N, C-alpha and C positions, 0 to 999 in steps of 0.2 A: 504494501500501500503507499503511495506515493505522498509525501507531505505537501500540504499549501504551501506555496512560496511566500505570499502575503503574512502567513501565520509565521512561518520561519523567520521572516524578516523582523517581524514584530518582537519575535522572542530574543533575537540578536540584538535588536535594537535596547531591548529590557536590560540584557545583560551587559551592554557596553554603557548604559547609562548609569551604572552603579559607580565606576571610577572614572568614567570619560566625559568629555562636555560634547554634546550632541549638537550638529548643526543639519538640518535638511538641506536637501538639494535647492537652492535659490537660484542657481547660476544658469545661464541659458548654454548649457554645455554640448548639448545633442547626443549625451552619453546617458548610459542606464544609471545614474549614480543615485541610490536610494538616500544615503546620509554619509556625513563626514564624523568622525569621533575623534576627539584630541585627549590626550593623557599629558599631563605635566606633573615631573616630579622633582623636588629638591631636597636633597639630604645633606646634612651637615653635622661634624664631629668637633667636640669642644675638649679642652682639656682643662676641667675645674670649673671655669667661668665662660660665659657667651664670647668673651673680647678674646679669649685664646682659642680662637677656631684653628684647628688643625688641618680640616679639611671640607670641601665642598662638592657635591656631583651634582649636575642635571640632567635630567632624563626627559624625553618627549617621545611620543608616538602620535602619529597620524594615520588614522584607518579610514580608508575609503571603501564603502560596500557596494558593489555594483550588482544589479538585479536585472534579470532578463529571462524570457522563456528558454533563449538559447542563445549563445555566443560563435562567432566566428573568429577567426585569426586577426582582421584587422581592427575589429571592434575591441579584443583583449589588448592587443599592443597599444591602440589609442588610449584605452582606458587606465592601463599600466604607465604611459607616458604621462597622461594628465595628472595620475597621482605623484608621480616623481616631479614634474615641475610645480605643481602646486604645495607640495609637502615640503620639499627642498627649499623653497623661496621662505618658508616660516622658520628655517633653521638659523640661528645666531650662535657660532662657534664662539667660544672664548675660554678661558683656562679650567672653568669649573664645568664645562659641557663635557658630559660623559657620551651619550649619544641621542640620536633622532632619528628612529626608524620610521620609515614609510611601508603602509600595510596596505594591500589590495587584496579585497575578497570578493570573489565572484560567485553568485548564488544563481543557480539555474534549474529549470524543470528538467532540462535534457542538456547534456554537455556532451558533445563526441569526444573519443578518445585523444584524437590529434590536438583538439582544444586544451585538453587537461596537460597533455606533453608541453603545450607552450606555456602555459600556466607554470608548471613545475620547472622549466628550465629558464625562465626569465630571473635574470641576476642583476644586481646593481650594489655597488660599494664605494663610498667616498671617506677618506680622512682628511681631517682638518688639520694643517700643520703637522704631518706625520705622525697623526693621531694625537699629539698634546692637546689639541683643542677639540677632542672627541672625533666622533665617525658617524656614517650613515648607513643604513643597509635597507634593502627592498626585501620586502616578505610578501610572497603571494600566497594565496590559497584559494580553493573552490570547495562547492558542495553541489553535487548533482544530486537532485531530489527524486529523479524518477528511478535512479537504481540505488539510491541512498548509500552513496559513496562520497569521500572527501580526499582532499589531497592539498599539497603544498612543497613550495620548493624547500632546497635544503636549510637556508636559512628561516624559514617559517615553521619549522617543525614545532614549535609552541602553539601555533594556530589549531593543528590537529588535536594536541591535547585540550585544547581550549573547547572545540567543537566537540569532543568526546565528553567532557565534563558538562557541557552546555545542554545537551540532551542524553542524560544516562539512561531514562527510562523508555526511550522511542527505540524504535529498531534501526534508526538511521545512524550512519557512520560506524559500521561494522568492518573496519578495515583489518 
């Protein structure tokens, strides 16, 4: 039994809403972008008092969730390029910057095997000042609702764990 895509997107949106700032697609992008989720974290370490700061680390994630009945290679590449361009424009590298990841998630009623391979093979990484000012990675993942499968590129292995935890009681995501 296939899961309804709109219900899956709402569940996904609800799970991201806990820790992420959600933005609905209000741009005229001509892409099947459902929503954008942004996560910002700042961690600091002190020695006895706040003035004696030992370290500081900023982490960011920019998630772009795309949804369509089916994707073709051109649309997937345009979506990933949009996510990279839009996400990397928000990165401000500095001494305390640890990482800023761009995540593209594709949810489809049916996703052909060759499109899954494109999503799994897509990669991008960038270091800022030889990683002294942090780095950025591209993580891509897909959910095929018709055959109830999921996958990601190598950097996005935590996406598969996220999908698995998100719907533990449903038959989906049995990889």
